[in-house]
Backbone as CSV, one residue per row, in Angstrom:
resi,resn,N_x,N_y,N_z,CA_x,CA_y,CA_z,C_x,C_y,C_z
1,MET,36.552,-9.868,-1.752,36.736,-8.447,-2.048,37.885,-7.883,-1.219
2,VAL,38.455,-6.814,-1.710,39.529,-6.132,-0.993,38.976,-5.520,0.289
3,ASP,39.743,-5.612,1.371,39.328,-5.042,2.650,39.481,-3.520,2.607
4,ILE,38.377,-2.799,2.747,38.422,-1.335,2.745,37.970,-0.764,4.081
5,THR,37.888,-1.612,5.111,37.392,-1.139,6.402,38.308,-0.105,7.038
6,HIS,39.581,-0.072,6.641,40.512,0.889,7.218,40.470,2.246,6.526
7,LYS,39.795,2.324,5.399,39.783,3.574,4.626,38.780,4.576,5.197
8,ILE,39.012,5.852,4.888,38.059,6.884,5.263,37.200,7.238,4.057
9,SER,36.023,7.782,4.331,35.127,8.184,3.252,35.491,9.574,2.755
10,THR,35.580,9.724,1.444,35.793,11.021,0.820,34.870,11.130,-0.385
11,LEU,34.732,12.334,-0.903,33.929,12.525,-2.108,34.621,11.839,-3.281
12,ARG,33.912,10.952,-3.937,34.449,10.223,-5.096,33.595,10.559,-6.316
13,ALA,34.225,10.757,-7.441,33.517,11.048,-8.684,34.230,10.379,-9.846
14,ALA,33.467,9.996,-10.843,34.052,9.394,-12.042,33.166,9.700,-13.240
15,THR,33.797,9.843,-14.386,33.098,10.030,-15.652,33.597,8.996,-16.638
16,ALA,32.664,8.279,-17.242,32.998,7.283,-18.259,32.226,7.594,-19.529
17,THR,32.745,7.144,-20.651,32.077,7.359,-21.928,31.960,6.051,-22.691
18,ALA,31.012,6.041,-23.584,30.853,4.925,-24.514,30.349,5.502,-25.834
19,ILE,30.569,4.767,-26.901,30.172,5.230,-28.230,29.268,4.192,-28.893
20,VAL,28.157,4.682,-29.414,27.271,3.851,-30.237,27.268,4.450,-31.643
21,LYS,27.650,3.621,-32.613,27.688,4.101,-33.999,26.662,3.337,-34.827
22,VAL,25.777,4.093,-35.478,24.758,3.482,-36.328,25.225,3.544,-37.781
23,SER,24.470,2.895,-38.679,24.953,2.787,-40.061,24.260,3.739,-41.027
24,LYS,23.218,4.412,-40.580,22.503,5.290,-41.512,21.850,6.460,-40.774
25,GLN,21.655,7.536,-41.502,21.091,8.749,-40.932,19.666,8.523,-40.451
26,GLU,18.936,7.615,-41.131,17.555,7.348,-40.740,17.456,6.873,-39.285
27,THR,18.454,6.152,-38.830,18.456,5.678,-37.439,18.606,6.849,-36.477
28,ILE,19.522,7.736,-36.793,19.695,8.930,-35.958,18.422,9.754,-35.935
29,ASP,17.793,9.928,-37.084,16.547,10.700,-37.150,15.459,10.069,-36.296
30,ALA,15.395,8.735,-36.303,14.386,8.039,-35.509,14.638,8.232,-34.020
31,VAL,15.904,8.243,-33.640,16.242,8.451,-32.226,15.893,9.870,-31.796
32,VAL,16.310,10.835,-32.588,16.101,12.240,-32.235,14.616,12.595,-32.219
33,ASN,13.847,12.059,-33.158,12.424,12.398,-33.277,11.507,11.420,-32.540
34,ASN,12.101,10.522,-31.757,11.332,9.558,-30.945,10.396,8.718,-31.811
35,LEU,10.956,8.150,-32.878,10.157,7.345,-33.799,10.561,5.863,-33.792
36,VAL,11.399,5.477,-32.857,11.828,4.074,-32.773,10.674,3.237,-32.223
37,PRO,10.316,2.126,-32.881,9.154,1.322,-32.463,9.194,0.883,-30.999
38,LYS,10.380,0.611,-30.463,10.465,0.137,-29.075,10.312,1.242,-28.041
39,GLY,10.287,2.493,-28.464,10.088,3.582,-27.520,11.178,4.631,-27.589
40,ASN,11.170,5.504,-26.590,12.129,6.612,-26.515,13.499,6.059,-26.139
41,VAL,14.394,5.988,-27.128,15.688,5.333,-26.932,16.534,6.047,-25.881
42,LEU,16.624,7.354,-25.966,17.497,8.092,-25.066,17.043,7.986,-23.613
43,GLU,15.733,8.090,-23.390,15.213,8.007,-22.021,15.264,6.579,-21.476
44,MET,14.935,5.601,-22.330,14.977,4.210,-21.888,16.414,3.781,-21.560
45,ALA,17.339,4.184,-22.386,18.739,3.835,-22.148,19.258,4.509,-20.877
46,LYS,18.862,5.744,-20.677,19.252,6.450,-19.457,18.722,5.737,-18.222
47,THR,17.449,5.352,-18.262,16.842,4.647,-17.126,17.567,3.338,-16.840
48,ALA,17.898,2.604,-17.902,18.632,1.352,-17.728,19.991,1.602,-17.081
49,GLY,20.647,2.678,-17.472,21.941,3.015,-16.899,21.850,3.359,-15.424
50,LEU,20.769,4.058,-15.050,20.576,4.425,-13.649,20.364,3.185,-12.784
51,PHE,19.577,2.244,-13.298,19.392,0.980,-12.573,20.710,0.217,-12.470
52,ALA,21.446,0.182,-13.563,22.666,-0.620,-13.621,23.732,-0.123,-12.661
53,VAL,23.930,1.196,-12.598,25.026,1.728,-11.798,24.829,1.411,-10.323
54,LYS,23.580,1.342,-9.876,23.303,1.033,-8.473,23.450,-0.450,-8.156
55,ASN,23.614,-1.261,-9.176,23.721,-2.706,-8.983,25.002,-3.279,-9.585
56,THR,26.002,-2.449,-9.725,27.257,-2.904,-10.324,27.848,-4.085,-9.570
57,HIS,27.742,-4.051,-8.241,28.334,-5.115,-7.430,27.692,-6.476,-7.679
58,LEU,26.506,-6.489,-8.264,25.846,-7.760,-8.571,26.391,-8.394,-9.852
59,SER,27.083,-7.588,-10.645,27.643,-8.089,-11.904,29.156,-8.262,-11.863
60,ILE,29.838,-7.403,-11.111,31.294,-7.433,-11.033,31.681,-7.956,-9.649
61,PRO,32.240,-9.142,-9.547,32.431,-9.807,-8.248,33.201,-9.007,-7.200
62,ASP,34.248,-8.300,-7.601,35.076,-7.610,-6.615,34.616,-6.186,-6.308
63,CYS,33.519,-5.756,-6.899,32.998,-4.421,-6.607,32.212,-4.447,-5.297
64,HIS,32.466,-3.452,-4.460,31.731,-3.348,-3.207,30.356,-2.725,-3.450
65,PRO,29.342,-3.136,-2.713,28.053,-2.432,-2.772,28.212,-1.059,-2.122
66,ILE,28.025,-0.012,-2.881,28.263,1.329,-2.353,27.051,2.219,-2.587
67,PRO,26.890,3.264,-1.773,25.775,4.185,-1.969,26.047,5.130,-3.140
68,ILE,25.266,5.011,-4.181,25.393,5.924,-5.329,24.552,7.154,-5.023
69,GLU,25.202,8.309,-4.935,24.507,9.512,-4.470,24.245,10.531,-5.572
70,PHE,24.818,10.293,-6.739,24.512,11.148,-7.888,24.874,10.397,-9.162
71,THR,23.997,10.483,-10.148,24.271,9.921,-11.469,23.653,10.827,-12.525
72,SER,24.362,11.035,-13.601,23.790,11.762,-14.736,24.235,11.105,-16.028
73,VAL,23.368,11.187,-17.036,23.669,10.638,-18.350,23.461,11.743,-19.382
74,GLU,24.481,11.979,-20.182,24.395,12.997,-21.224,24.698,12.344,-22.578
75,TYR,24.137,12.950,-23.628,24.357,12.436,-24.983,24.885,13.549,-25.876
76,LYS,25.746,13.159,-26.788,26.226,14.083,-27.809,26.216,13.344,-29.137
77,ILE,25.435,13.839,-30.079,25.291,13.173,-31.376,26.130,13.912,-32.422
78,GLU,27.028,13.183,-33.063,27.866,13.734,-34.121,27.788,12.810,-35.330
79,GLY,27.117,13.254,-36.377,26.966,12.411,-37.559,26.203,11.148,-37.215
80,LEU,26.823,9.994,-37.446,26.180,8.712,-37.146,26.640,8.141,-35.794
81,THR,27.254,8.974,-34.990,27.808,8.519,-33.702,27.085,9.166,-32.531
82,ILE,26.708,8.339,-31.561,26.106,8.828,-30.322,27.127,8.638,-29.201
83,HIS,27.564,9.748,-28.626,28.497,9.703,-27.503,27.698,9.692,-26.197
84,ILE,28.026,8.754,-25.318,27.369,8.632,-24.021,28.349,9.108,-22.948
85,ILE,27.929,10.047,-22.132,28.760,10.549,-21.033,28.048,10.225,-19.730
86,PHE,28.697,9.400,-18.906,28.067,8.892,-17.685,28.859,9.378,-16.466
87,ASN,28.187,10.118,-15.567,28.821,10.684,-14.376,28.259,10.039,-13.110
88,VAL,29.140,9.740,-12.177,28.733,9.130,-10.909,29.466,9.817,-9.762
89,LYS,28.762,10.009,-8.626,29.386,10.555,-7.419,28.912,9.784,-6.196
90,THR,29.777,9.747,-5.201,29.397,9.201,-3.899,30.351,9.750,-2.855
91,VAL,29.989,9.610,-1.606,30.908,9.858,-0.498,31.108,8.515,0.181
92,TYR,32.274,7.907,-0.094,32.488,6.562,0.412,33.988,6.248,0.451
93,LYS,34.304,5.002,0.814,35.689,4.585,1.015,36.390,4.149,-0.262
94,THR,35.636,3.885,-1.302,36.229,3.395,-2.539,35.630,4.138,-3.727
95,GLY,36.335,4.102,-4.851,35.944,4.908,-5.998,34.784,4.328,-6.795
96,VAL,34.328,5.100,-7.783,33.158,4.727,-8.584,33.499,4.611,-10.068
97,GLU,34.768,4.313,-10.376,35.177,4.204,-11.773,34.464,3.064,-12.498
98,VAL,34.435,1.902,-11.862,33.804,0.740,-12.501,32.303,0.970,-12.623
99,GLU,31.716,1.605,-11.607,30.287,1.907,-11.676,29.968,2.808,-12.864
100,ALA,30.813,3.808,-13.095,30.588,4.717,-14.221,30.715,3.980,-15.551
101,MET,31.734,3.127,-15.679,31.911,2.387,-16.931,30.807,1.353,-17.126
102,HIS,30.365,0.740,-16.029,29.254,-0.204,-16.118,27.989,0.503,-16.581
103,GLY,27.712,1.678,-16.004,26.534,2.437,-16.405,26.582,2.824,-17.873
104,ALA,27.756,3.297,-18.333,27.893,3.703,-19.733,27.692,2.515,-20.670
105,SER,28.212,1.351,-20.278,28.077,0.173,-21.139,26.631,-0.303,-21.232
106,ILE,25.895,-0.218,-20.126,24.487,-0.634,-20.148,23.638,0.339,-20.958
107,VAL,23.958,1.613,-20.891,23.265,2.593,-21.741,23.477,2.222,-23.213
108,ALA,24.716,1.912,-23.557,25.028,1.556,-24.945,24.326,0.271,-25.364
109,LEU,24.321,-0.735,-24.514,23.663,-2.000,-24.840,22.152,-1.836,-24.982
110,THR,21.584,-0.989,-24.155,20.141,-0.738,-24.258,19.809,-0.064,-25.581
111,MET,20.648,0.873,-25.996,20.466,1.503,-27.307,20.542,0.456,-28.417
112,TYR,21.544,-0.408,-28.326,21.698,-1.456,-29.329,20.439,-2.311,-29.406
113,ASP,19.938,-2.723,-28.248,18.758,-3.587,-28.223,17.541,-2.892,-28.832
114,MET,17.382,-1.607,-28.560,16.208,-0.887,-29.057,16.313,-0.538,-30.536
115,LEU,17.546,-0.416,-31.024,17.735,0.024,-32.411,17.958,-1.116,-33.399
116,LYS,18.263,-2.316,-32.916,18.593,-3.403,-33.836,17.453,-3.771,-34.800
117,PRO,16.164,-3.570,-34.436,15.120,-3.872,-35.433,15.157,-2.963,-36.657
118,ILE,15.733,-1.762,-36.491,15.735,-0.831,-37.628,17.125,-0.608,-38.209
119,ASP,18.149,-1.173,-37.563,19.521,-0.993,-38.050,20.339,-2.214,-37.632
120,LYS,20.780,-3.000,-38.610,21.477,-4.257,-38.334,22.993,-4.098,-38.210
121,GLU,23.499,-2.898,-38.354,24.949,-2.714,-38.362,25.415,-1.717,-37.290
122,ILE,24.807,-1.791,-36.141,25.189,-0.903,-35.034,26.456,-1.424,-34.358
123,GLU,27.322,-0.509,-33.971,28.552,-0.877,-33.277,28.639,-0.149,-31.935
124,ILE,29.138,-0.857,-30.927,29.451,-0.253,-29.633,30.969,-0.253,-29.494
125,SER,31.534,0.872,-29.100,32.999,0.939,-28.988,33.432,1.910,-27.904
126,THR,34.704,1.824,-27.564,35.410,2.785,-26.719,34.671,3.092,-25.416
127,ILE,34.438,2.056,-24.633,33.949,2.272,-23.273,35.182,2.536,-22.418
128,LYS,35.277,3.737,-21.869,36.494,4.067,-21.134,36.229,5.081,-20.022
129,LEU,37.143,5.084,-19.056,37.118,6.068,-17.984,37.859,7.310,-18.465
130,VAL,37.227,8.469,-18.331,37.876,9.702,-18.782,38.292,10.606,-17.627
131,ASN,37.722,10.354,-16.430,38.098,11.190,-15.288,37.696,10.510,-13.990
132,LYS,38.524,10.671,-12.970,38.183,10.207,-11.629,38.728,11.184,-10.604
133,GLU,38.000,11.349,-9.512,38.421,12.246,-8.440,38.121,11.591,-7.104
134,GLY,38.886,11.983,-6.093,38.678,11.459,-4.749,39.691,10.401,-4.386
135,GLY,39.755,10.073,-3.095,40.721,9.083,-2.657,42.114,9.674,-2.568
136,LYS,43.095,8.824,-2.281,44.458,9.288,-2.065,45.062,9.952,-3.289
137,SER,44.669,9.506,-4.483,45.268,10.065,-5.699,44.926,11.539,-5.891
138,SER,43.834,12.002,-5.289,43.438,13.405,-5.429,43.989,14.283,-4.313
139,PHE,44.613,13.660,-3.305,45.099,14.437,-2.167,46.570,14.139,-1.887
140,LYS,47.353,14.048,-2.940,48.774,13.772,-2.770,49.507,15.041,-2.349
141,ASN,50.398,14.880,-1.391,51.221,15.989,-0.945,52.657,15.748,-1.378
142,LYS,53.212,16.705,-2.090,54.588,16.582,-2.558,55.457,17.587,-1.818
143,PHE,56.598,17.107,-1.345,57.508,17.951,-0.592,58.904,17.882,-1.216
144,PRO,59.634,19.001,-1.201,60.976,18.999,-1.785,61.946,18.106,-1.011
145,ASN,61.706,17.971,0.295,62.559,17.134,1.132,61.701,16.150,1.910
146,VAL,62.292,15.044,2.297,61.561,14.025,3.023,61.112,14.547,4.389
147,ILE,59.906,14.181,4.800,59.399,14.529,6.121,60.052,13.603,7.144
148,LYS,60.519,14.184,8.251,61.184,13.405,9.294,60.321,13.339,10.548
149,ALA,60.399,12.191,11.225,59.571,11.975,12.407,60.362,11.327,13.520
150,ALA,60.005,11.685,14.760,60.516,11.012,15.952,59.336,10.335,16.634
151,VAL,59.496,9.072,17.019,58.412,8.288,17.609,58.812,7.855,19.016
152,PHE,57.923,8.121,19.982,58.170,7.756,21.370,57.036,6.888,21.897
153,VAL,57.420,5.821,22.579,56.453,4.932,23.222,56.446,5.265,24.710
154,CYS,55.316,5.761,25.214,55.192,6.119,26.625,54.570,4.956,27.383
155,SER,55.379,4.253,28.155,54.875,3.094,28.895,55.866,2.681,29.976
156,ASP,55.417,2.700,31.222,56.272,2.253,32.321,56.646,0.786,32.165
157,SER,55.650,-0.044,31.798,55.891,-1.490,31.729,56.814,-1.866,30.578
158,ILE,56.654,-1.208,29.420,57.545,-1.505,28.292,58.941,-0.973,28.568
159,PHE,59.013,0.199,29.193,60.316,0.777,29.551,61.064,-0.133,30.517
160,ALA,60.324,-0.797,31.422,60.928,-1.698,32.400,61.274,-3.063,31.803
161,GLY,60.821,-3.318,30.589,61.106,-4.583,29.937,60.103,-5.676,30.225
162,ASP,58.982,-5.310,30.844,57.964,-6.310,31.177,57.081,-6.652,29.979
163,LYS,57.006,-5.756,29.026,56.190,-5.971,27.828,56.992,-5.580,26.597
164,GLU,56.543,-6.047,25.459,57.179,-5.689,24.191,56.355,-4.611,23.490
165,ASP,57.043,-3.649,22.914,56.332,-2.600,22.171,55.773,-3.122,20.854
166,ARG,54.541,-2.793,20.577,53.934,-3.087,19.279,53.396,-1.817,18.618
167,SER,52.804,-0.944,19.428,52.181,0.251,18.846,53.195,1.175,18.190
168,GLY,54.347,1.355,18.820,55.375,2.216,18.230,55.881,1.670,16.913
169,LYS,56.054,0.357,16.861,56.522,-0.272,15.622,55.494,-0.146,14.509
170,VAL,54.207,-0.226,14.878,53.145,-0.032,13.888,53.216,1.377,13.313
171,ILE,53.432,2.359,14.173,53.505,3.753,13.722,54.690,3.954,12.788
172,VAL,55.842,3.392,13.146,57.028,3.512,12.287,56.766,2.868,10.928
173,GLU,56.124,1.713,10.943,55.806,1.019,9.688,54.854,1.838,8.831
174,LYS,53.850,2.425,9.464,52.892,3.259,8.728,53.586,4.488,8.141
175,LEU,54.419,5.122,8.935,55.130,6.304,8.445,55.972,5.971,7.225
176,ASP,56.644,4.839,7.276,57.469,4.413,6.145,56.624,4.235,4.888
177,SER,55.411,3.702,5.038,54.537,3.501,3.875,54.077,4.824,3.275
178,TYR,54.108,5.899,4.066,53.719,7.221,3.569,54.918,8.042,3.120
179,GLY,56.095,7.438,3.120,57.283,8.150,2.686,57.883,9.050,3.736
180,VAL,57.539,8.844,5.003,58.078,9.637,6.111,59.225,8.864,6.759
181,GLU,60.340,9.541,6.975,61.521,8.899,7.567,61.486,9.024,9.087
182,THR,61.542,7.899,9.783,61.620,7.907,11.236,63.088,8.018,11.630
183,THR,63.464,9.180,12.157,64.861,9.429,12.527,65.168,8.965,13.942
184,HIS,64.134,8.792,14.753,64.367,8.414,16.150,63.176,7.621,16.661
185,TYR,63.471,6.548,17.377,62.444,5.700,17.999,62.929,5.358,19.399
186,GLU,62.073,5.614,20.405,62.538,5.421,21.780,61.371,5.067,22.694
187,ILE,61.664,4.243,23.660,60.682,3.890,24.694,61.023,4.673,25.953
188,ILE,60.041,5.381,26.502,60.268,6.215,27.684,59.199,5.923,28.727
189,PRO,59.464,6.227,29.977,58.453,6.015,31.021,57.377,7.100,30.988
190,ASP,56.292,6.854,31.685,55.191,7.822,31.753,55.532,8.917,32.760
191,GLU,56.427,9.792,32.377,56.851,10.889,33.238,56.712,12.204,32.487
192,ILE,56.017,13.149,33.091,55.729,14.422,32.429,57.012,15.136,32.010
193,ASP,57.984,15.214,32.902,59.193,15.972,32.567,59.976,15.344,31.417
194,ILE,59.978,14.001,31.342,60.685,13.328,30.247,59.962,13.539,28.927
195,ILE,58.653,13.427,28.940,57.853,13.653,27.720,58.069,15.069,27.205
196,GLN,58.055,16.042,28.099,58.256,17.428,27.692,59.664,17.655,27.164
197,GLU,60.646,17.058,27.833,62.037,17.193,27.395,62.227,16.638,25.990
198,LYS,61.658,15.462,25.720,61.780,14.838,24.401,61.064,15.666,23.335
199,THR,59.919,16.202,23.682,59.145,17.001,22.725,59.937,18.227,22.280
200,LYS,60.442,18.960,23.244,61.181,20.192,22.923,62.477,19.900,22.160
201,ALA,63.131,18.814,22.506,64.400,18.496,21.855,64.207,18.042,20.417
202,PHE,63.210,17.184,20.174,63.072,16.575,18.855,62.180,17.373,17.905
203,ALA,61.425,18.327,18.431,60.619,19.182,17.547,61.502,20.145,16.755
204,LYS,62.743,20.308,17.171,63.641,21.226,16.478,64.048,20.694,15.101
205,ASP,64.226,19.378,14.984,64.764,18.803,13.749,63.818,17.823,13.058
206,ASN,62.629,17.630,13.612,61.655,16.700,13.033,60.314,17.402,12.852
207,GLN,59.732,17.216,11.674,58.419,17.829,11.438,57.302,17.129,12.198
208,LEU,57.520,15.861,12.513,56.538,15.089,13.272,57.175,14.549,14.544
209,VAL,56.478,14.745,15.667,56.863,14.115,16.926,55.632,13.372,17.422
210,ILE,55.722,12.053,17.447,54.554,11.232,17.746,54.790,10.413,19.011
211,PHE,53.831,10.516,19.922,53.847,9.706,21.135,52.706,8.699,21.058
212,THR,52.987,7.486,21.502,51.941,6.484,21.612,51.912,5.975,23.046
213,GLY,50.715,6.012,23.641,50.580,5.598,25.027,50.373,6.777,25.951
214,GLY,49.785,6.491,27.101,49.585,7.526,28.111,48.426,8.452,27.830
215,THR,47.511,8.053,26.935,46.365,8.925,26.606,45.064,8.459,27.257
216,GLY,45.164,7.444,28.106,43.961,6.930,28.757,43.602,7.713,30.013
217,LEU,42.972,7.035,30.963,42.441,7.721,32.144,43.036,7.195,33.457
218,SER,44.049,6.344,33.367,44.658,5.854,34.590,45.576,6.932,35.181
219,PRO,45.909,6.829,36.473,46.740,7.860,37.106,48.084,8.083,36.416
220,ARG,48.638,7.072,35.757,49.930,7.209,35.105,49.827,7.644,33.645
221,ASP,48.624,7.834,33.155,48.435,8.315,31.777,48.546,9.836,31.778
222,VAL,49.736,10.334,31.487,50.007,11.769,31.645,50.467,12.441,30.348
223,THR,50.422,11.735,29.233,50.925,12.340,27.990,50.186,13.625,27.620
224,PRO,48.836,13.668,27.680,48.147,14.929,27.358,48.543,16.068,28.292
225,GLU,48.692,15.754,29.585,49.077,16.793,30.546,50.485,17.311,30.265
226,ALA,51.357,16.433,29.777,52.724,16.849,29.458,52.777,17.725,28.214
227,LEU,51.976,17.380,27.211,52.062,18.074,25.928,51.264,19.377,25.877
228,SER,50.133,19.420,26.513,49.225,20.584,26.380,49.904,21.917,26.679
229,PRO,50.710,22.041,27.743,51.335,23.347,28.010,52.362,23.762,26.953
230,LEU,52.876,22.796,26.201,53.915,23.095,25.212,53.362,23.510,23.854
231,LEU,52.188,23.055,23.528,51.660,23.247,22.180,51.212,24.683,21.965
232,GLU,51.588,25.227,20.824,51.232,26.606,20.495,49.832,26.700,19.912
233,SER,49.458,25.706,19.102,48.112,25.668,18.514,47.590,24.242,18.560
234,ARG,46.502,24.012,19.267,45.855,22.700,19.217,45.093,22.588,17.898
235,ILE,44.971,21.381,17.389,44.240,21.140,16.139,43.106,20.164,16.447
236,PRO,41.961,20.679,16.897,40.855,19.809,17.316,40.356,18.892,16.204
237,GLY,40.460,19.348,14.954,39.953,18.538,13.845,40.665,17.196,13.731
238,ILE,41.984,17.206,13.974,42.743,15.948,13.922,42.304,15.041,15.059
239,GLU,42.173,15.611,16.233,41.752,14.828,17.399,40.361,14.229,17.184
240,GLU,39.460,15.044,16.641,38.085,14.577,16.401,38.050,13.489,15.342
241,ALA,38.854,13.665,14.290,38.868,12.676,13.213,39.353,11.323,13.735
242,ILE,40.380,11.342,14.583,40.915,10.095,15.134,39.894,9.421,16.031
243,ARG,39.268,10.184,16.906,38.291,9.581,17.829,37.062,9.086,17.086
244,ASN,36.603,9.856,16.108,35.423,9.442,15.350,35.698,8.155,14.579
245,TYR,36.861,8.088,13.955,37.259,6.883,13.213,37.307,5.678,14.149
246,GLY,37.930,5.870,15.294,38.042,4.780,16.249,36.711,4.348,16.818
247,GLN,35.835,5.323,17.092,34.544,5.013,17.699,33.662,4.185,16.772
248,GLU,33.842,4.362,15.471,33.079,3.573,14.512,33.518,2.107,14.499
249,ARG,34.682,1.852,15.067,35.234,0.499,15.043,35.350,-0.143,16.422
250,MET,35.352,0.699,17.463,35.554,0.187,18.808,34.874,1.131,19.797
251,PRO,33.914,0.648,20.603,33.098,1.546,21.438,33.848,2.256,22.556
252,TYR,35.091,1.841,22.843,35.842,2.489,23.918,36.752,3.604,23.412
253,ALA,36.771,3.838,22.121,37.677,4.848,21.563,37.404,6.236,22.124
254,MET,36.179,6.497,22.513,35.820,7.822,23.034,36.539,8.144,24.348
255,LEU,37.111,7.123,24.994,37.792,7.325,26.269,39.260,7.706,26.087
256,SER,39.736,7.707,24.863,41.126,8.069,24.603,41.259,9.578,24.468
257,ARG,42.299,10.110,25.080,42.525,11.567,25.058,43.615,11.909,24.038
258,THR,43.295,11.702,22.778,44.230,12.016,21.700,44.561,13.506,21.707
259,VAL,45.801,13.821,21.377,46.246,15.215,21.339,46.916,15.486,19.998
260,ALA,46.642,16.661,19.443,47.311,17.100,18.213,47.510,18.604,18.282
261,GLY,48.706,19.038,17.955,48.971,20.472,17.970,50.350,20.781,17.418
262,THR,50.642,22.062,17.295,51.912,22.490,16.707,52.851,23.029,17.769
263,LEU,54.121,22.815,17.521,55.197,23.427,18.301,56.216,23.897,17.287
264,GLY,56.256,25.212,17.064,57.064,25.741,15.983,56.528,25.257,14.646
265,LYS,57.388,24.677,13.836,56.984,24.138,12.537,56.743,22.633,12.592
266,SER,56.658,22.106,13.803,56.443,20.674,13.974,55.022,20.373,14.415
267,LEU,54.567,19.202,14.029,53.267,18.708,14.470,53.512,17.641,15.523
268,VAL,52.864,17.793,16.670,53.017,16.857,17.776,51.711,16.094,17.958
269,LEU,51.813,14.769,18.027,50.636,13.911,18.185,50.810,13.003,19.391
270,ALA,49.723,12.794,20.109,49.674,11.777,21.159,48.558,10.811,20.789
271,LEU,48.946,9.572,20.526,48.016,8.554,20.051,47.852,7.461,21.104
272,PRO,46.795,6.669,21.005,46.585,5.585,21.961,47.759,4.610,21.990
273,GLY,47.890,3.894,23.104,48.998,2.970,23.258,48.701,1.552,22.822
274,SER,47.438,1.231,22.590,47.130,-0.110,22.103,47.548,-0.233,20.646
275,THR,47.851,-1.456,20.238,48.296,-1.669,18.859,47.229,-1.257,17.863
276,ASN,45.995,-1.715,18.076,44.909,-1.356,17.170,44.603,0.128,17.233
277,GLY,44.662,0.698,18.438,44.400,2.132,18.574,45.404,2.966,17.807
278,ALA,46.681,2.578,17.870,47.706,3.306,17.124,47.515,3.140,15.628
279,ARG,47.264,1.893,15.203,47.072,1.627,13.774,45.875,2.395,13.232
280,GLU,44.760,2.345,13.935,43.548,3.021,13.464,43.705,4.532,13.483
281,SER,44.442,5.056,14.449,44.690,6.500,14.488,45.484,6.952,13.274
282,MET,46.472,6.162,12.899,47.262,6.485,11.706,46.392,6.401,10.457
283,ASP,45.589,5.350,10.358,44.711,5.198,9.195,43.700,6.340,9.102
284,ALA,43.303,6.873,10.251,42.270,7.915,10.276,42.724,9.220,9.636
285,VAL,43.996,9.558,9.802,44.429,10.906,9.394,45.602,10.941,8.410
286,PHE,46.275,9.829,8.223,47.383,9.803,7.254,46.918,9.179,5.940
287,PRO,47.472,9.603,4.822,48.533,10.604,4.635,48.039,12.043,4.545
288,HIS,46.711,12.236,4.630,46.155,13.578,4.423,46.691,14.587,5.436
289,LEU,47.002,14.093,6.639,47.513,14.980,7.677,48.791,15.703,7.251
290,LEU,49.569,15.118,6.365,50.829,15.729,5.941,50.621,17.073,5.247
291,HIS,49.402,17.324,4.820,49.080,18.615,4.196,49.357,19.779,5.148
292,VAL,49.371,19.498,6.447,49.593,20.558,7.430,50.939,21.241,7.223
293,PHE,51.915,20.528,6.674,53.244,21.123,6.514,53.282,22.150,5.385
294,HIS,52.378,22.017,4.422,52.224,23.102,3.439,51.624,24.330,4.114
295,ILE,50.625,24.108,4.958,49.942,25.223,5.621,50.887,25.944,6.583
296,LEU,51.699,25.182,7.295,52.647,25.794,8.226,53.687,26.647,7.510
297,LYS,53.874,26.405,6.198,54.802,27.225,5.406,54.110,28.445,4.795
298,GLY,52.827,28.626,5.112,52.114,29.807,4.645,51.318,29.621,3.384
299,LYS,51.278,28.402,2.850,50.475,28.151,1.654,49.041,27.930,2.044
300,ASN,48.123,28.134,1.081,46.716,27.825,1.370,46.297,26.619,0.556
301,HIS,45.079,26.135,0.838,44.606,24.894,0.215,44.475,25.014,-1.308
302,ASP,44.125,26.204,-1.781,43.814,26.370,-3.207,45.051,26.460,-4.076
303,THR,46.216,26.739,-3.481,47.420,26.948,-4.299,48.249,25.684,-4.419
304,LEU,47.782,24.570,-3.836,48.573,23.343,-3.843,48.197,22.449,-4.994
């Protein structure tokens, strides 16, 4: 199966449909009036669909076992055609499109099985996805111009050449995958005055200024102390999201002093200096974090 451990959970929804077409009006009458010998077709088919959607991963090899938190089955009868509308919702890391289509198909097959003794010419057709919500496709941010970022690695040892930078390169790579242009990348020592100087200089021309390193608890970890006096508005939600994401994957994440806040129209971030810490921090809040640049321009969530 595809690795989804890096994804965040969001509300996911999908609607799928299927069509069952019978050959005579008598079949429709039997369904509507509950006269089918095998029982109540609509209720039995619905029940089968509810069981099926929760077990999709047992039938489709690459489907993840996910918590199904809402399912509904609706019917619309037009002439000799029964339209099946199957809705599924969950809060999880991956979508429920296949689950919805699987549920709709099982509803249709159950109808076929129950109706075949009284109608030999039943057809099942057009099992399809008609709507999906959630995930990155529902939270795309479009900007007239490319977002620019400056990335700084805060580390005495890397600055001295004793170690090689990995976390900064991970951040640059992640930014590129989100369509953000890294205009500047630099390794600097853990010095408050240098961190502040770089922040003020690069926040003028870059919407993102990202520091990696110096967020721990050692005497030389001073990035939060350098940035806090400069920031006009702290954004606790970003900090909490990063720490919560990390804590679910690594028990020491709670010891990192992540910082997020605004300076003018720029967003300033201080992320952990470990490679995994930087990668997981980016996965925790990007690309959704880019929505902040719409808000900083005075737009609200509903108008985007």
